[in-house]
C-alpha positions as CSV (number, residue, x, y, z in Angstrom):
1,M,17.5,-25.2,-12.8
2,T,19.9,-25.1,-15.7
3,P,20.0,-28.4,-17.7
4,A,23.0,-30.4,-16.8
5,G,25.9,-30.8,-19.3
6,I,25.0,-27.7,-21.3
7,D,28.0,-25.6,-20.3
8,G,30.4,-25.0,-23.1
9,L,27.7,-25.0,-25.7
10,V,26.3,-22.2,-27.8
11,L,22.6,-21.6,-28.2
12,R,21.7,-20.3,-31.6
13,F,18.5,-18.6,-32.5
14,G,18.0,-16.6,-35.7
15,T,21.2,-14.6,-36.3
16,F,22.1,-14.6,-32.5
17,E,24.4,-16.9,-30.6
18,L,24.5,-17.2,-26.8
19,D,27.9,-18.4,-25.7
20,L,27.3,-20.2,-22.4
21,R,31.0,-20.5,-21.6
22,N,31.9,-16.9,-21.9
23,N,28.5,-15.4,-21.0
24,E,28.3,-13.5,-24.2
25,L,25.6,-12.7,-26.8
26,R,26.6,-12.2,-30.4
27,R,24.7,-11.3,-33.5
28,A,26.4,-12.4,-36.7
29,G,29.7,-12.5,-34.8
30,V,29.3,-9.0,-33.3
31,L,29.3,-8.8,-29.5
32,I,26.0,-7.4,-28.0
33,R,26.2,-5.8,-24.6
34,L,24.2,-7.5,-21.8
35,S,24.6,-7.2,-18.1
36,P,25.2,-10.5,-16.2
37,Q,21.7,-10.5,-14.9
38,Q,20.2,-9.9,-18.4
39,F,22.4,-12.7,-19.8
40,R,21.1,-15.1,-17.1
41,V,17.5,-14.3,-17.8
42,L,17.9,-14.7,-21.5
43,R,19.8,-18.0,-21.0
44,Y,17.0,-19.3,-18.7
45,L,14.3,-18.5,-21.3
46,A,16.3,-19.8,-24.3
47,E,17.1,-23.1,-22.6
48,R,13.4,-23.6,-22.1
49,A,12.3,-22.5,-25.6
50,G,8.6,-23.2,-26.1
51,Q,7.8,-23.4,-22.4
52,I,6.0,-20.8,-20.2
53,C,8.5,-19.6,-17.6
54,T,6.5,-18.0,-14.8
55,R,7.6,-14.9,-13.1
56,E,7.9,-16.8,-9.8
57,E,10.2,-19.4,-11.5
58,I,12.4,-16.7,-12.9
59,R,12.5,-14.9,-9.5
60,Q,13.6,-18.1,-7.8
61,E,16.2,-18.9,-10.4
62,I,17.7,-15.5,-11.1
63,W,17.0,-13.4,-8.0
64,G,16.9,-16.1,-5.4
65,A,14.7,-16.5,-2.3
66,E,15.7,-13.2,-0.6
67,V,14.7,-10.3,-2.8
68,F,15.4,-6.9,-1.4
69,V,14.3,-4.9,-4.5
70,D,11.1,-4.4,-6.4
71,F,11.2,-7.7,-8.3
72,D,8.4,-6.9,-10.7
73,R,9.9,-3.6,-11.8
74,G,13.4,-5.3,-12.0
75,L,12.1,-8.1,-14.2
76,N,10.2,-5.7,-16.4
77,V,13.4,-3.6,-16.9
78,C,15.5,-6.7,-17.6
79,I,13.1,-8.1,-20.2
80,A,12.8,-4.7,-21.9
81,Q,16.6,-4.4,-22.2
82,I,16.9,-8.0,-23.5
83,R,14.3,-7.2,-26.1
84,A,16.2,-4.0,-27.1
85,A,19.4,-6.1,-27.5
86,L,17.5,-8.6,-29.7
87,N,15.6,-5.8,-31.6
88,D,12.4,-7.6,-30.5
89,D,8.9,-6.2,-30.3
90,S,6.6,-7.0,-27.4
91,D,3.5,-6.7,-29.7
92,A,4.9,-9.0,-32.4
93,P,7.6,-11.0,-30.7
94,R,10.1,-13.0,-32.6
95,F,11.9,-14.2,-29.5
96,I,10.3,-13.3,-26.1
97,Q,6.5,-13.5,-25.8
98,T,4.7,-12.1,-22.8
99,V,2.1,-14.6,-21.4
100,P,-0.4,-12.4,-19.6
101,R,-0.7,-13.0,-15.8
102,Q,1.9,-15.8,-16.1
103,G,5.3,-15.0,-17.4
104,Y,7.3,-15.3,-20.6
105,R,7.9,-17.8,-23.4
106,F,10.9,-18.0,-25.7
107,V,9.2,-18.6,-29.1
108,A,12.1,-18.8,-31.5
109,P,13.6,-22.2,-32.4
110,V,16.9,-22.8,-30.4
111,E,19.7,-24.9,-31.7
112,Q,22.5,-26.2,-29.5
113,I,25.9,-26.3,-31.2
114,S,29.5,-27.0,-30.1
115,G,31.2,-24.3,-28.1
116,P,33.5,-21.8,-29.8
117,E,37.2,-22.4,-30.3
118,T,39.3,-22.1,-27.1
119,L,40.6,-18.6,-26.8
120,S,44.3,-18.0,-26.8
121,P,45.9,-17.2,-23.4
122,P,46.3,-13.5,-24.2
123,A,42.6,-13.3,-25.2
124,Q,41.6,-15.2,-22.1
125,A,43.6,-12.7,-20.0
126,T,42.0,-9.8,-21.7
127,R,38.5,-11.2,-21.2
128,R,39.3,-11.9,-17.5
129,W,40.6,-8.3,-17.0
130,M,37.5,-6.9,-18.7
131,W,35.2,-8.9,-16.4
132,M,37.2,-7.9,-13.3
133,A,36.9,-4.3,-14.3
134,V,33.1,-4.6,-14.8
135,I,32.7,-6.3,-11.4
136,A,34.9,-3.7,-9.8
137,V,32.7,-0.9,-11.2
138,I,29.5,-2.6,-10.0
139,V,30.9,-3.4,-6.6
140,G,32.2,0.2,-6.3
141,T,28.9,1.7,-7.2
142,A,27.0,-0.5,-4.8
143,A,29.5,0.3,-2.0
144,G,29.2,4.0,-2.7
145,V,25.4,3.9,-2.6
146,A,25.5,1.9,0.6
147,T,28.0,4.2,2.2
148,Y,25.9,7.3,1.2
149,S,22.7,5.7,2.5
150,W,24.4,4.8,5.8
151,T,26.2,8.1,6.4
152,T,23.1,10.2,5.5
153,R,20.7,8.2,7.7
154,P,19.1,10.4,10.4
155,V,20.4,9.8,13.9
156,H,16.9,9.8,15.2
157,D,13.8,7.9,13.9
158,R,11.4,9.8,11.7
159,A,7.7,9.8,12.1
160,M,6.3,7.9,9.2
161,L,3.0,8.9,7.5
162,A,0.8,7.4,4.8
163,V,-1.8,9.3,2.8
164,L,-4.5,6.7,2.2
165,P,-6.8,6.9,-0.8
166,F,-9.7,9.2,-0.1
167,E,-13.2,7.9,-0.3
168,N,-15.4,9.2,-3.2
169,V,-18.7,9.1,-1.4
170,T,-20.9,10.4,-4.2
171,Q,-19.0,8.4,-6.8
172,A,-18.8,11.3,-9.4
173,A,-16.3,10.4,-12.1
174,D,-14.6,13.9,-12.1
175,D,-14.1,13.7,-8.3
176,S,-11.8,10.7,-8.7
177,M,-9.4,13.0,-10.5
178,V,-9.7,15.6,-7.8
179,L,-9.0,13.0,-5.1
180,D,-6.0,11.7,-7.0
181,G,-4.6,15.2,-7.4
182,V,-5.1,15.9,-3.7
183,A,-3.4,12.7,-2.7
184,D,-0.4,13.3,-5.0
185,E,-0.1,16.9,-3.8
186,L,-0.2,15.8,-0.1
187,I,2.4,13.1,-0.7
188,T,4.8,15.6,-2.4
189,Q,4.4,18.3,0.2
190,F,4.7,16.0,3.2
191,G,7.8,14.4,1.6
192,T,9.7,17.7,1.3
193,I,8.5,19.8,4.3
194,L,10.5,18.3,7.1
195,P,12.7,15.4,5.7
196,E,14.7,14.8,8.9
197,G,11.6,14.4,11.0
198,L,8.8,13.2,8.7
199,G,8.8,10.5,6.1
200,V,5.8,9.7,3.8
201,I,5.0,6.4,2.1
202,G,4.9,6.5,-1.8
203,R,1.8,6.4,-3.8
204,T,2.3,2.9,-5.2
205,S,2.4,1.4,-1.7
206,V,-0.8,3.0,-0.6
207,M,-2.9,2.5,-3.7
208,R,-3.5,-1.2,-2.7
209,Y,-5.9,0.1,-0.1
210,R,-8.2,1.8,-2.6
211,G,-11.7,0.4,-2.3
212,R,-10.8,-1.8,0.7
213,S,-10.5,-1.2,4.5
214,P,-8.3,-3.8,6.1
215,G,-8.2,-1.9,9.4
216,L,-5.6,0.5,10.8
217,P,-3.6,-2.1,12.7
218,Q,-3.0,-4.1,9.6
219,I,-2.2,-1.0,7.5
220,G,0.3,0.1,10.2
221,R,2.0,-3.3,10.1
222,E,2.1,-3.5,6.4
223,L,3.4,0.0,5.8
224,D,5.3,0.4,9.1
225,V,3.8,3.9,9.7
226,D,2.9,5.9,12.8
227,Y,0.2,8.0,11.3
228,V,-2.3,7.9,8.4
229,I,-4.2,10.6,6.6
230,E,-7.8,9.6,5.8
231,G,-10.4,11.5,3.9
232,A,-13.7,11.5,2.1
233,L,-15.3,13.7,-0.5
234,R,-19.0,14.4,-0.8
235,R,-20.7,16.6,-3.4
236,E,-24.0,18.3,-2.7
237,D,-25.8,21.0,-4.6
238,G,-22.8,22.0,-6.6
239,R,-20.5,22.3,-3.6
240,V,-17.8,19.9,-2.5
241,R,-17.2,18.9,1.1
242,I,-14.0,17.1,1.9
243,S,-13.4,15.8,5.5
244,V,-9.8,14.9,6.4
245,R,-8.3,13.5,9.6
246,L,-5.0,12.5,11.0
247,V,-5.0,9.2,12.9
248,R,-2.4,7.8,15.2
249,V,-2.0,4.1,14.3
250,A,-0.8,2.9,17.7
251,D,-4.1,3.5,19.5
252,Q,-6.3,4.5,16.5
253,S,-7.0,7.9,18.1
254,Q,-7.8,11.0,16.0
255,A,-5.0,13.5,16.3
256,W,-6.6,16.2,14.1
257,S,-9.5,16.6,11.8
258,E,-11.2,19.3,9.7
259,T,-13.8,19.6,7.0
260,F,-13.3,21.8,3.9
261,E,-16.2,23.0,1.8
262,Q,-16.3,25.3,-1.2
263,D,-17.6,25.7,-4.7
264,G,-16.7,22.6,-6.7
265,S,-16.2,24.4,-10.1
266,N,-12.6,25.4,-9.4
267,R,-10.6,22.2,-9.2
268,L,-7.2,23.9,-9.1
269,E,-8.2,26.1,-6.2
270,L,-9.8,23.2,-4.4
271,Q,-6.7,21.0,-4.6
272,E,-4.2,23.7,-3.9
273,Q,-5.9,25.1,-0.9
274,L,-6.8,21.7,0.5
275,A,-3.3,20.3,0.2
276,A,-1.7,23.5,1.7
277,R,-4.1,23.7,4.6
278,V,-3.9,20.0,5.5
279,T,-0.1,20.0,5.2
280,A,0.2,23.1,7.4
281,A,-2.2,21.7,10.0
282,V,-0.6,18.3,10.3
283,V,2.9,19.7,10.5
284,R,1.8,22.0,13.3
285,Q,0.2,19.1,15.1
286,L,3.2,16.8,14.8
287,F,5.9,19.4,15.1
288,P,4.6,22.5,16.9
289,R,8.0,24.2,16.7
290,G,8.8,23.0,13.2
291,P,8.8,25.0,9.9
292,K,5.7,26.2,8.2
293,A,4.6,24.3,5.0
294,A,5.7,26.2,1.9
295,G,3.4,27.0,-0.9
296,R,3.9,26.0,-4.5
297,A,6.7,28.0,-6.1
298,H,4.9,28.4,-9.4
299,V,1.1,28.5,-9.5
300,P,0.0,27.1,-12.9
301,S,-2.9,28.4,-15.0
302,G,-6.2,26.6,-14.4
303,E,-6.2,25.1,-17.9
304,A,-2.7,23.8,-17.6
305,Y,-3.4,22.3,-14.1
306,D,-6.5,20.6,-15.3
307,A,-4.7,19.0,-18.2
308,F,-1.9,17.9,-15.8
309,V,-4.4,16.3,-13.4
310,R,-6.2,14.5,-16.3
311,G,-2.9,13.2,-17.5
312,R,-1.8,11.9,-14.1
313,Y,-5.2,10.3,-13.6
314,L,-5.0,8.5,-16.9
315,L,-1.4,7.4,-16.2
316,H,-2.4,5.8,-13.0
317,K,-4.7,3.4,-14.9
318,N,-1.6,1.6,-15.9
319,N,-2.4,0.6,-19.5
320,R,-0.9,1.6,-22.8
321,A,-3.9,3.4,-24.3
322,D,-4.4,5.6,-21.3
323,A,-0.7,6.2,-21.1
324,E,-0.8,7.6,-24.7
325,R,-3.7,9.9,-23.7
326,A,-1.8,11.0,-20.6
327,I,1.2,12.0,-22.8
328,A,-1.1,14.2,-24.8
329,E,-2.5,15.8,-21.7
330,F,1.0,16.5,-20.2
331,Q,2.1,18.0,-23.5
332,E,-1.1,20.2,-23.5
333,A,-0.4,21.3,-19.9
334,G,3.2,22.2,-20.7
335,T,2.2,24.2,-23.8
336,R,-0.5,26.1,-22.0
337,D,1.9,27.2,-19.2
338,P,5.6,27.4,-20.2
339,G,6.6,28.0,-16.6
340,Y,5.0,24.8,-15.3
341,A,7.7,22.1,-14.8
342,E,5.6,19.2,-13.4
343,P,4.0,18.2,-16.8
344,W,7.4,17.9,-18.4
345,A,8.7,15.8,-15.5
346,A,5.6,13.6,-15.7
347,L,6.1,13.3,-19.4
348,A,9.7,12.2,-18.9
349,L,8.7,9.6,-16.4
350,T,5.9,8.3,-18.7
351,Y,8.4,7.8,-21.5
352,V,10.8,6.0,-19.1
353,G,8.0,3.7,-18.0
354,Q,7.2,2.9,-21.6
355,A,10.8,2.0,-22.3
356,I,11.2,-0.1,-19.2
357,S,7.9,-2.0,-19.8
358,G,8.8,-2.7,-23.4
359,S,5.7,-1.0,-24.7
360,A,7.8,1.3,-26.9
361,G,11.2,1.1,-28.5
362,P,13.8,2.0,-25.8
363,G,16.1,4.0,-28.0
364,D,13.9,6.8,-29.3
365,I,11.5,6.8,-26.3
366,L,14.4,7.3,-23.9
367,E,15.7,10.3,-26.0
368,K,12.2,11.8,-25.6
369,A,12.4,11.2,-21.9
370,R,15.8,13.0,-21.8
371,G,14.4,16.0,-23.7
372,S,11.4,16.3,-21.4
373,A,13.4,15.9,-18.2
374,E,16.0,18.5,-19.3
375,H,13.2,20.8,-20.2
376,A,11.6,20.4,-16.8
377,L,15.0,21.1,-15.1
378,R,15.5,24.2,-17.1
379,I,12.2,25.5,-15.6
380,E,12.8,24.2,-12.1
381,E,16.1,22.7,-11.1
382,A,14.7,21.4,-7.8
383,N,12.3,18.9,-9.4
384,A,12.8,15.4,-8.0
385,E,10.8,13.6,-10.7
386,A,12.8,15.2,-13.5
387,H,16.1,14.3,-11.9
388,D,14.8,10.7,-11.4
389,A,13.7,10.5,-15.1
390,L,17.0,11.9,-16.4
391,A,18.9,9.5,-14.1
392,N,17.0,6.5,-15.7
393,V,18.0,7.7,-19.2
394,L,21.6,8.1,-18.2
395,Y,21.6,4.6,-16.6
396,W,19.7,2.5,-19.1
397,R,20.5,4.3,-22.4
398,D,23.9,5.8,-21.8
399,W,25.4,3.5,-19.2
400,N,26.7,6.6,-17.6
401,W,26.4,5.4,-14.0
402,D,28.3,8.2,-12.3
403,E,26.0,10.9,-13.8
404,A,22.9,8.7,-13.2
405,R,23.8,8.3,-9.6
406,R,24.3,12.0,-9.2
407,H,20.8,12.7,-10.5
408,F,19.3,9.9,-8.4
409,L,20.8,11.4,-5.3
410,R,19.8,14.9,-6.2
411,A,16.2,13.6,-6.5
412,I,16.4,12.0,-3.1
413,A,17.9,15.2,-1.6
414,I,15.0,17.3,-3.0
415,N,12.4,14.8,-1.7
416,P,13.8,12.2,0.8
417,S,10.5,10.4,0.8
418,Y,10.4,9.9,-3.0
419,A,10.1,6.1,-3.0
420,Q,10.7,5.7,-6.7
421,A,14.1,7.5,-6.6
422,H,15.2,5.4,-3.7
423,H,14.3,2.2,-5.6
424,D,15.9,3.4,-8.8
């Protein structure tokens, strides 16, 4: 909790002053823009300078016991924006140090001084009006999103599906990339084929089951799904055999299964054909009178697709070095096939992730994200990932909430099962 008796003081560190009465951050007298939540996190850390503040302690203090958002991503975003305001560097921190697997520590000396002079009544009125305006914008935006979510909710329940990580039976390293590509392609196709009747769980939620088998009843409870897609890959004598099955969670019965076998040298053909055939078969099984699964609008060249798959595989490793390698692969894919939008969208989302995590300076990196997202949308307007990336740039860099919301909602309209866009 906040130390008693500290209200009305100013916390000074370096050239910055944190005005606790007026909830303002200033640098050499110049007001620095922070959201209320960012101010509270910065205050919490500064008041405990030198101490390790765990992520759980911050969650309890700032977010409270009932968290209805992705707290980890929310805190990462918040810390990244505070560091941007302080012109701090996560690799060589002057103010906020990341303590791996624990939390954060405010490392700069903090001095408590008397509060600023009392504002004149007109200034107080102006400040009150400004805060009322900010609150009105935030409340209005939240109400609009809530209204949109409610009014666009399907009248009937959708069947929910999860594509579980496929088992790599022969453990060939290259096959891990193939399976990642197949899973991503299936999630994308299932998310867009019949949005009013079928919902698909996002990749982040299902990856926790890689390498472990907790049992279908537990998976069903944790993901709240009706069906799962399971699969396994086995390589023998230069050929690849992939078995796939659709399982009903309620009674663990097999609703559909098939085995695909072909020459393993053509990765693009393998992933494209497998994803298309599985999607079509599952949709026919669940919705006999529903639409047919559509194929990819643009079929990329083999070299471009391989580079894109390598980039996506590296990105999923979730570390800085592999993210940089992924960026190079996405750029290679986009260069090799100018009509291929996905690498540019993935590049934009990678840049956004770097900015939010604080692994790169938010200013320049978000401009790179903007350029990549806009490039992807010039190639393919109906690209949910590019809209989501551009919306993040508009939100975090430009504070253009109306345009950000428009692009977020466009991403959701393109792919109603795109979990990241719903979260953002």
